N, C-alpha and C positions, 0 to 999 in steps of 0.2 A: 895407505893401500887398502883396497877392499879385500876382505877375507873371502876366499873362494871355498865353496863347499862341494863335497862329493855328491854327485847325483845318482840316485838309484834308478834301475831300469823302469820302475813304476812311475817315478816322477819324470823320467825321460819321455815316456809315452804320453804323459800329460802336457809336456812342454814342446814337443816337436812333431810336426806333421809334414808329409810329403804329398804333393798333388801334381796333376797335369794342368796345363793352361785352361783347358775347357771346364775344369771343375774348381779351379782355385777360388773364384769369387764365392761360390756356394760353400765351399769348405770354410772360407774365412767368415762368412756370414753366420754359419752355425757354430764354429769353434772359437771365434773371437781372438785371433792372434794379436799380440802386441807388436810383432815384427814380421814382415813378409820379405822374402828374398826371391826375386824373379830372375831366372837364368834363361834368357831367350835369344832367338836368332836375331841378328842385326837387321835382317830384311823384313822383319815383322812390322807391319804398319803400326804407327804410334797409337791409333785408335783401337787396336786389338789388344793392347797391354792393359790389363785390368787395373783399376785404382782401388786402393784399400784405405779409405779416409780415416778409419778408426785405428790404423796401425802405422808404424814407421815402415816405409817401403823403400827398398833399394832394388834397382834394376841393373843387371849386368848383361850386356849384349855380346854374344860370341857364338860361333857355330859349334855344334856338337859333333866334332870330328876328332877321333883319337889319333889320326895321322898328322894333325897339325904340329908343326915344329915348335920347340920351346921358343917362345917369343916374349919380349918385354910386356906385350899386351896381356897375354895369359898370366904371366907372373904378377903383373899389377892387379889383375882381377883376383888372383889367388890371395894376394896380400890384403886387398880391401875386404874380401869376403871373410878372411880369417879375423880381421878386425871387427867386423860385424858380429861374428860368432863369439868373440871374446866379450863383447858388450852383453850378449845374451847370457853368457856364462855367469857373469858377476851379479846379475839380477835374477834371483830365483823365482820372481813373479812373472818373468817373461815367458811368452808362448810364441814359438817360431814356426812359421809356415814357409817351406821352401818348395818352389814349383819351377818346372821347366815346361817345354812344349808337350812332351809325352808323359812326363812324370816317371821316367825310367832311368835316364842316364846322367844328365847334368845334375838334376835335383837329388838323385840318390848318392852321387859322388859327394855333393856338398853336405848331404845329411850324414854320410859316413864320417866326414871330417867334423861336423857339428857334434856327433856322438863322442868323438875323441876329445873335443874341446870341453864338452859338458862333463865327461867322465874320464879325466886324464889318467886315472889309476888303472884302467882296464887295458887288456891286451888288444891288439888290432883284430885278432880273431873274434874276441868277445864283442868288439864294436860291430863287426859284421853280423854277428848273431843278433845283436840289438837292432840293426838295420832291418833284418828279416822280420822283426816284430812290428816294424812301422810300415813296411811294404813287402808283400810276399814274393814279388817277382822283379827285383831290381836288376839293372844292368849298368852299374856305376862306370862312368867314363874314367878309364884308367889314367889318361893324360891329366885330367883335372886332379885326381888323387895324387899323382906324382908332383904336380906343381904346388898343391895346397898342403901337402903333408911334409914338406921339407923341414919344418921346425918342430915336428912332433915325434916322440919316441916310437910310436907305433907304425911308422912309415913302411918299413919292410914287411911287417906282418899284415898291414892293410893290403898292400899289393899282392902278397901271397894269398890272402883270403879271397880277393877279387879273382885272381887267376884260378884258384881252386874251384870257386863257384862256376866260373865260365867253363872249365873242363867238365864239371859235373852236369852242366846244362848247355851243351853245345848248340842246341837248336832254339834257344830262348830268343835270341836277337831276331832271327827270321820269323819266329812266331809273333813277335811284336810288330814287325813290318807288315805281316798279314792282318793282324788284329786291329792295329791303330786306325786304318780307314773305316772299319766297322764301328769304332768308338768315336768317329768324327774327328780324328786327329790326323792331319796331313802335314808332313814336314817338307819344307821346301828344299831341304838338303838331306841326302841319304849318305850314311857313312859307308 
């Protein structure tokens, strides 16, 4: 069995990045991740999915809708993604880039779970504070967190932290919807 080590927030910031699709290739070129996880819309054309030849790359295709029912498909994605994150956890030389279409919902939900996997001794609220160090305006997909956090002790605290953040920033999602077209990010599906 590989001995797992506690990760400090400093090493967390050097091991985990969150991006949008439009910037993922540039971030990867500059930051040199060892692992890339892409969480993208299933209707995205295959030639629009960036490749990362210098990193291990996993692509998960599903729509970013919080209203989607609990399905075997989302549960399977959650299990596979958790497995990918466990692999990153046991190798302290790994550098993980997680991206989705806009870099706000799917990727930040997965990054929040990654933080809990990399730092299992912290609370869910502290994990959310660490997420805010990685990206200043996340909008983690609550449904993804529900599915992916089933086996971690911070589950309830993660959901409470996400809900608190949303109550404190009730206009953030609408701001993203207005800002994203100016950033060159167009989503084929609106939540």
